[in-house]
TORZA-988012 format. One record per residue (C-alpha): x negated, z, y. Coordinates in steps of 0.25 Angstrom, whole numbers, plus 2048, in hexadecimal, padded with zeros to 3 digits. Each point is the difference from the previous one (the first is absolute). Layout:
XZY/...
This chain:
800800800/7FD7FC806/7F77FD806/7F97FB800/7F280C80D/7F380F802/7F6805808/7F28047FC/7F4803806/7FB7F47FB/8047F4806/80F7FF801/8097F5802/80D7FF802/80F8057FA/8118067F6/7FA7FC7FD/7F57FD801/7F5807802/7F88087F7/7F2803800/7F88007F3/7F38067FD/7FA7F47FB/8007F4807/80A7F77F9/80A7F7803/80B805808/80E8017FE/8077F9808/809807805/7FB80B808/7FA80380B/7FB80D7FD/80080C807/7F4809801/7FF80B7F7/80280A80A/80C8087FE/8097FB80B/809804808/80D7FF7FD/8097F67FD/8088007F5/7FB7F57FA/7F78057F7/7FE7F77F6/7FB8077F5/7FF80E7FC/7F3806801/7FB8067F4/80B7FD7F8/7FE7F57F8/8077F3802/8037F880B/8087F5803/8027F3807/8027FD809/7F77FE805/7F57FD800/7F5806801/7F780C7FB/7F4807804/7F38007F8/7F4807802/7F87F47FC/8007F4807/80B7F77FA/80A7F9806/80C805803/80D8027FA/80B800803/8088087FD/7FF80D802/7FB80A808/80380E7FE/80480B808/7F680B802/80380D802/8057FE80D/80D806802/80A7F6805/80B7FE808/80D8067FE/80A7F97FB/8037FB7F3/7F37FC7FE/7F78077F7/7F28007FD/7FB7FC7F4/7FB8077F6/7F7807808/80080E804/8077FD80C/80D7FC801/8037F3804/8077F7807/8047F37FD/8027F77F6/7FB7F77F8/7F77F67FF/7F37FF7FC/7F67FB808/7F37FF7FC/7F5809802/7F57FF809/7F67F77FF/7F28017FD/7F47FD808/7FE7F1802/7F28027FB/7FC7F67F6/7FC80A7F5/80F8047FF/7FE80F7FF/80480980A/80580F803/80E803806/80180480E/80C808801/80180280F/8027F2805/8097F47FF/7FA7F3804/7F980880B/80C809803/7FE80F7FD/80B8067F8/80480E7FF/80B8077FA/80680E7FF/8088057F5/80E805804/80B8057F8/80F7FF804/80880D800/80F7FF7FB/80480180F/7F77F4803/8067F87F4/80D801808/7F97FD80D/7FB7F37FA/80F7FC7FE/80480380E/7F37FC807/8077F3806/80D807805/8037FB80E/7F57F67FF/8007F1800/7F77F67F9/7FF7F1803/7F87F77F6/7FB7F2803/7F87F57FA/7F77F8808/7F67F47FF/7FE7F97F3/8098047F5/7FA8067F3/8068037F2/80380F800/80580280E/80D8027FB/7FC80B7F6/7FA80780D/80D7FE807/8088057F5/7F880D7FF/80180380F/80E7FE800/8038087F4/7F680C803/80480080E/8108027FC/7FA80A7F6/7FA80880B/80D800808/7FB7F580A/8077F4805/7F97F37FD/8017F3807/7FC7F27FC/7FA7F880B/8027F17FC/7F77F5804/7F4809803/7FC80380F/8097F5804/80C8087FB/7FB80D806/8007F980E/80D7F87FE/80880C7FB/80E7FF7FD/8037FC7F1/7F27FF7FD/7FF80F7FF/8098057F6/80280E7F9/7FC8007F1/8078057F4/7FB8057F3/8087F47F9/7FB7F680B/7F28007F9/8047FE7F2/7FB7F47F9/7F57FF80A/7F48057F7/7FE7F37F9/8017F680B/7F47FA806/7FE7FE80F/80880980A/80F8017FF/80180580F/7F87F5805/7F37FE808/7FD7F880C/7F57FE809/80480580E/7FA7FC80D/80A809808/7FB80D7FA/7F27FC806/80580180E/80380E806/80F7FB804/8027FD7F1/7FB80E7FC/80980680B/80C7FA7FA/7FC8047F2/7FE80F805/80E7FF806/8067FC7F2/7F980B7F9/80480B80A/80F7FB800/8008037F1/7F880D800/7F57F97F8/7F2807803/7F97FD7F2/7FB7F27FE/7FB7FB7F2/7F97F2802/7FC7F87F3/7F77F5804/7F17FC803/7F680480A/8067F880B/80E8077FD/7FA80E800/7F87FE80D/80D7FC807/80780D7FB/7F4809805/8017F980D/80F802801/7FE80F7FD/7F680280A/8097FB80B/80C8077FB/80080B80B/7FE7F580B/80B7F77FA/80A80C800/7FD80380E/8037F1804/80D8007F8/80480D807/7FD7FB80D/8077F37FE/80D8097FB/7FF7F97F2/7FF80F7FA/80480D804/7F680C802/8068067F4/7FE7F47F7/7F1800806/7FE80E7FC/8057FE7F2/7F77F47FE/7F4806807/7F67FB7F5/8007F57F6/7F98027F2/7FA7F47FA/7FC7FE7F1/7FA7F37FB/8007FA7F2/7F67F47FE/8077F47FA/7F77F57FE/7FD7F77F4/7F17FE805/7FC80E7FF/7F97FF80D/80380E806/7F480A800/80480E7FC/8087FD7F4/7FD7FB7F2/80C7F87FE/80A7FA80A/80E7FD7FB/8017F37FB/7F27FE7FB/8028027F2/80D7F77FF/7F87F5807/7F58017F5/80B7FF7F6/8047F3806/7F27FA801/7FD8047F2/80D7FA7FA/7FC7F3807/7F18017FB/8058027F2/8097F4801/7F57F7806/7F68047F6/8087FB7F5/8017F2806/7F1800804/7FC8037F2/8087F37FB/7F97F680A/7F3808802/80380180F/7FA80880B/80A808809/7FE80580E/80A80A803/80380480E/80680E802/80480780D/7F7809808/7FC7FB80D/7F780C804/8008077F2/7FA7FC7F3/80780A7F7/80A7F77F9/7F57F67FE/7F680A7FA/80A8077F7/8067F37FB/7F27FB7FD/7FD80D7F8/80E7FF7F9/7FE7F27FB/7F17FF7FE/7FF7F580B/7F37F9801/7FF80280F/80780680B/7FF7FE810/80480B809/7FE80280F/7F880E7FE/7F57FA7F8/7FD7F2804/7F77F97F5/7F17FD802/7FD7F3807/7FC7F97F3/80E8037FA/8037F27FD/7F57FF7F6/80280E7FA/80F7FD7FE/7FE7F37FA/7F58067F6/80A80B7FD/80B7F77FC/7F87F77F8/7FA80C7F8/80E8047FD/8037F37FA/7F47FF7F8/80380E7FA/80D7F97FA/80B80380C/80A7F5801/80480480F/7FA80680D/808809809/7FC80280F/80780A809/8007FD80F/80580A80A/8077F980B/7F780680B/7F37FD7F8/7F47FD808/7F17FD7FF/7F5808806/8017F880D/80F803802/8047F27FB/80D7FF7F8/7FF7FD7F1/80D7FA7FC/8057FD7F2/7FF7F1803/7F1801803/7FE8077F3/8077F67F8/7F97F4807/7F38077FD/8038027F1/8057F17FF/7F47FA807/7F58087F9/8058027F3/80B7F67FE/80A80A7FA/80F7FE800/80380980B/80E805806/80480980C/80B80A7FF/80480880D/80980B7FC/80580380E/80D808802/8038017F1/7F780C801/809807809/80C7FE7F7/8078057F4/80380D7FA/7F780C803/7F78067F5/80280E7FA/7F4805808/8067FB80E/80D8067FD/7FA80D7FD/7F67FF80C/80B7FC809/80980B7FB/7F580B801/7FC7FB80E/80E801805/80280E7FB/7F3804807/8047F980D/80D808801/7F980D7FE/7F67FC80B/80B7FC80A/80880D7FE/7F3809800/7FB7F980D/7FF80680E/7FC7FB80D/7F28037FD/8007F97F4/7F97F2801/8067F37FA/7FC8007F2/8007F67F5/8038037F1/7F47FC7F8/7FC8007F1/7F38067FD/7FE7FF7F1/80C8057FA/80480980C/8087FE80D/7F980480D/8047FF80E/7F67FA80A/8007FE80E/8067F2802/7F67FB80C/7F48047F8/8037F87F4/8047F4809/7F3801808/7F78007F3/8097F47FB/7FD7F880D/7F18047FF/8007F87F2/8057F3808/7F680280B/7F48027F7/8037F37F9/8027F980D/7F2805804/7FB7FC7F2/7FD80E7FC/8057FE7F2/7F980B7F9/80780980A/80D7FA7FE/7FE8027F1/7FD80F802/80C802809/8097FA7F5/7FD80C7F8/7F88047F3/80A7FA7F7/8007F3806/7F0800800/8018047F1/8097F57FC/7F67F6807/7F58067F8/8077FF7F3/8057F1803/7F17FD803/7FC8067F3/80A7F97F7/8007F3807/7F27FD806/7F68087F7/7FB7F77F5/8008077F2/7F18007FA/7FE7F47F8/7F78077F5/80580D7FB/7F780B804/8068087F5/80180C808/80B8077F8/80C7FD7F7/80E804805/80D7FE7F8/80D7FE807/80E8037F9/80F802802/80780B7FA/80F804800/80C7F8805/7FD7F3808/80180180F/7FF7F680B/7F2800806/7F88037F3/7FB7F2800/7FB80280F/7F980C7FC/7F97FA7F4/7FC7F4809/7FA80980B/7F98087F5/7FA7F57F9/7FB7F880C/7FA80D808/7F98037F2/7FA7F2800/7FC80080E/7F880D7FD/7F97F97F5/8088077F5/8047FA7F2/80F802800/8098007F3/80F8007FF/8088087F5/80D7FA7FB/80C8097FC/7FB80D806/7F980B7F7/8057F87F4/7F97F4803/7F3809803/8018067F3/8027F27F9/7F47F9808/80A7F7808/7F57FF80A/7FA7F4808/7F77FD80C/8067FC80D/7FB7F780A/8037FC80E/80A7F67FD/8078087F4/80880880A/8037F480A/80E800805/80380E7FB/80380680D/80F7FB801/8048017F1/80880B7FB/8008087F3/7F28027F8/7F97F47FD/7F68087F7/80C8067F8/80480F801/80480A7F6/80480E800/7F88047F5/7F780C802/7F18017FB/80080D7F9/8037FB7F2/7F57F4802/7F5808806/7F67FC7F6/8037F1800/80080180F/7F2807800/7FB7F57F7/8047F4809/7FB80880C/7F27FF7F9/8027F27FA/8037FA80E/7F7809808/80B805808/7FA80A80C/80D802808/80F7FE7FE/80A7FD80B/80E8027FB/80C7FB808/80E8067FC/80A80B801/80280E7FA/7FA7FA7F2/7F47FD807/7FF80E806/8038067F3/7F67F77F9/7F580480A/80280F7FC/7FF7FC7F1/7F37F9803/7FB80C807/8048097F4/7F97F67F6/7F3801807/7FE80D7F8/8007F87F3/7FA7F2804/7F57FF80A/8037F1801/80C805809/7F780680A/8017F480A/80680080E/80F7FC800/80A7FE80C/80F7FF800/8077F780A/80F805800/8097F47FD/80E8037FD/80E7FD806/80380E7FD/7F680680A/7FE80C7F7/7F18017FE/7FA80D804/7F57FF80B/8067F5808/80C7FF80A/8017F27FD/7FF7F67F4/7FE7F17FF/80D7FA7FD/809809806/8027F980D/8047F37F8/80A8087F7/80680680D/8027F2807/8067FB7F3/80A80C7FF/8037FE80F/8037F17FF/8098037F4/80780B808/8027F780C/8087F67F7/80880B7F9/80480680E/8047F2805/8097FE7F3/80680E803/8027FD80E/8087F37FD/8098077F5/80280D808/80280E7FB/7F57FE7F5/7F580A7FD/7F47FB7F8/7F780A7F7/7F37F97FE/7F58067F6/7F27FE804/7F38027F7/7F580B803/8018097F4/80280E805/7FA7FC80E/80B7FE80A/7F77F880A/8067F37FE/80E805801/7FD80880D/7F87F6807/80A7F47FC/80B809804/7FA80280E/7FD7F1801/80D7FB7FB/80980A807/8058077F4/80B80B800/7F88097F6/7F57FF7F7/7FF8097F3/7F38047FC/7FA8097F5/7F780780B/80C805807/80A8067F6/80F7FE802/80C8057FA/80F7FB7FE/80380780E/7F67F7806/8067F47FA/80D804804/7FB80280F/7FB7F27FF/80D7FA7FB/80780780B/7F77FA80A/8037F37FB/80F802801/7FE80480E/7F77F3803/80B7F77FA/80980480C/7F67FA80A/7FD7F2802/7F48017F6/8087FE7F3/7F48007F6/7F78097F9/7F28007FA/7FB80B7F6/7F28007FA/7FC8077F4/7F28027FA/8007FC7F1/7FD80E7FB/80680980C/8088087F6/8027FE7F1/80F803800/8047FA80E/7FD7F27FB/8037F4808/80C7FE7F7/80580E802/7FE7FF810/8087F27FF/80B8067F8/80180C80A/8007F780C/80A7F77F9/80980B7FD/7FF80880D/8017F3808/80D7FB7FA/8097F980A/7F580280B/7F47F87FB/7FB7F87F4/7F38037F9/7F57F77FA/7F38037FA/7F37F77FF/7F38047F8/7F47F9806/7F78017F5/7F37F97FE/8027F680C/7FA80B808/7F37FE7F9/8007F1802/7FE7F780B/7F57FC809/7F880B807/80480380E/7F57FF80B/7FE80F800/7FE8017F1/7F67F4800/7F880680C/80080E7FA/7FC7FC7F2/7F57F7806/7FB80C808/80180A7F4/7F97F67F7/7F47FF80A/7FF80E803/8008037F1/7F57F77FD/7F880580B/80180E7FB/7FD7FB7F2/7F47F9804/7FA80D806/8058097F6/7F97F87F5/7F3801807/80280F802/8028027F1/7F57F77FC/7F68097F9/7F57FF7F4/8037F07FF/80F8027FE/80D804808/80580E7FD/80B805809/80680D7FB/80480780D/80E802805/7FF7F680B/7FB7F57F7/80F7FE7FC/8097FE80D/80D7FC805/7FF7F780C/80C804808/80680080E/80080E806/80180580E/7FE7F3805/7F47FC7F9/7FC7FA7F3/7F980B7F8/7FA8027F2/80580D7F9/7FB8047F2/80B7FE7F6/7FD80E7FA/80380680E/80E7F9801/8058067F3/80580D807/8087F6809/8077F97F5/80E8037F9/7FC7F97F3/80E8027F9/8067F880B/7F47F7803/80080380F/7F880880B/80480E803/8017FD80F/8047F3806/8007FD80E/80C7F7801/80A80B7FC/80080580E/8057F3805/80D8017F9/80880780C/7FF7F3808/8077F87F5/80B80A801/80180180F/8007F1801/80C8007F5/80780A809/7FF80C7F8/80180D808/7F38077FC/7F780A805/7F17FD800/7F780A7F9/7F47FC808/7FB7F680A/7F37FB806/7FF80380F/7F87F4806/7F780380C/7FC7F580A/7F17FC7FE/7F77F7807/7F87F47FD/7F0800800/7FA7F3801/7F38027F8/7F67F6807/7F2803803/7FF80880D/80E800803/80880C804/80D8037FA/80C7FA806/
């Protein structure tokens, strides 16, 4: 979930998404921008839960300690406490605020060795601090009356982006939940200036069915009138007459700058209106100050201070869908395709796309190619064909330039390839397709979480509070001073115009830098021609198939080859390792694997305990010195059995690392698993279609069963992203009284204009309250009021092409794992052979606290519920209240994270903080 972004101390890039930082440099996720690891202030966003393992989509993005590219998806919320409302912190000790997505963790250092340490106090140069804060019972009640007597207006401005509607929906519903009146401002700032019917009060039902729609339902427009004081005077008059003193603006840096100007002039505008007799002294007093909160909606992910902007992950989905389609036709005719993607001033989309599809070359404005790039490009393309590839893919950002500032267009690249190489070359300009379509799960969750935090920030605001923007730092929502973020964003453009490209790259953030380093490593470094025979590492898949497994294998194999290692692949998991189903993999062996779902190597759930003798013999036979295991809970359990087997077989004393890959997202030691984002998007797509069916037939409730074993991650996150009325999970026990309350809630809902219901049930949430039982109960209790239907989604959740987030997350994890493995083998080499018998020689590589960290499997045993195959603590459980609030349940919040405003620090040589 989404989303596809993370902050690390290492170079970071962008955001939901994406952003994440990893410790090793590796490719990045595309989705995510990344927030630093610093714990950040507020926002309800926190994407992922801190130490609790698991994370989710959304996004984006994750932080790693080593340099690696970023992830997308998920950043996590640190201990910081968060804002109030329904949000809640994640698994950390602090309670948290908002919901859901996961954005990637912080990125790693852009340094080429791909290894770095977490820097917990900053996010792309933004220091972050958080204080734990627990709500009393009185404060619970206060949260639900926080908005009484207040009015909030929400508008979308500038270019549209998928996920804006999710943010609008959350602002409206959480505003109403707190007792405030909420108004739509149609057509952006133009509607604010024109007033009249453009400013209308919103109701709970008026935002129904908005969640899955792309674009912005309330409209957006460029407005020249608002740039003049006269226009802002009319806008102020329209707000004062309606008693609106809180404004939520969803847009890009231009829209947010306009909002800040409006706020700074507010007292003067009121004074002028009063002098002209358009408002009374009493009205001026009631509207004495204006609170402004901005949410960044932009597919370019070009706003500094946030890991991921609303819409970026969905845009990546559109691009990857097209790239996958073009790849098939290109292979048929042995063609070269030049794809032009959006990004006039920011190359994030182009960079992440190149990592997600294994492109041969990418042109982005922040990193112009060397002067001899034409020679280098042609040599690169011909080498790829020589290795057996039938196609070439070149990605061009629309704002790409050379080192002298001269534009590099897609036509220029095509003409060069045709002239010098004679390849059949075609150009595809994606254009506004990237802005359209349904928002991804990550963007829905990101928009919802940001909307929740925006309401909290507005209602807690005072005349002394500067205008703030709600940003994503890792998996956490934070509030940052709006104009500081805008200034840093403008500094990037200025640096590029002055041809200070290194500075522009640094200002984009560590995650972006890390993505760039991983891209260069995988696309531009030539593998050694002769094997130096450094080490022999084997790669295998274990457990159920998960989308992204192949991308992890590809990254692991190729990084291993680049380092001069001999890489073996094992078919059919531990069973294949015992039977000797092992072969050597070369560079071309894993060609084109990034976008393929399932497991090309084959995977089985068989555990190694009964075959340790045969496994030991094959480790010796093939001289395996390290093992990279990509899989789910079985991979984790198998790792523990290998550790135990070391007492009996010395051959098992080799380093091994486990990369969590399972749709269930239930591996201890990681907040997020490869494959979970793809499964989440599959569920969301299905739920959208089912809701459409239910809306057409009226008075119908669908009960949908999701996978996940005993882990309720998929049901909970899909519920948030699809707008479910309830989600039943094992981790939150429920009784017949709860089922009865849900039925009654749906009975009341059928009396409104929204005559449909959607209920999700995790497959093992309760052995007695089965899907059939709940279906029968709803059918009986709803007789005469609503019909019930049931759907079991089954194994479709394990299939499909990986999402951009899973591709990049897997690529980064594979690169980081191989970097760790090479170092650990060297460390374990003694007396002419490898002997690794320490606890830290068998690890799980997981996303934790916004960083990718290696945790010994033995240390994770105490954190595991082996009976139910889940971690004992899971960060996403604290996100469930927001699902209930957005579904109109009257609930109290147990905890909340209180967000504090922090400041941006631009870390440049010799420059003082902003």
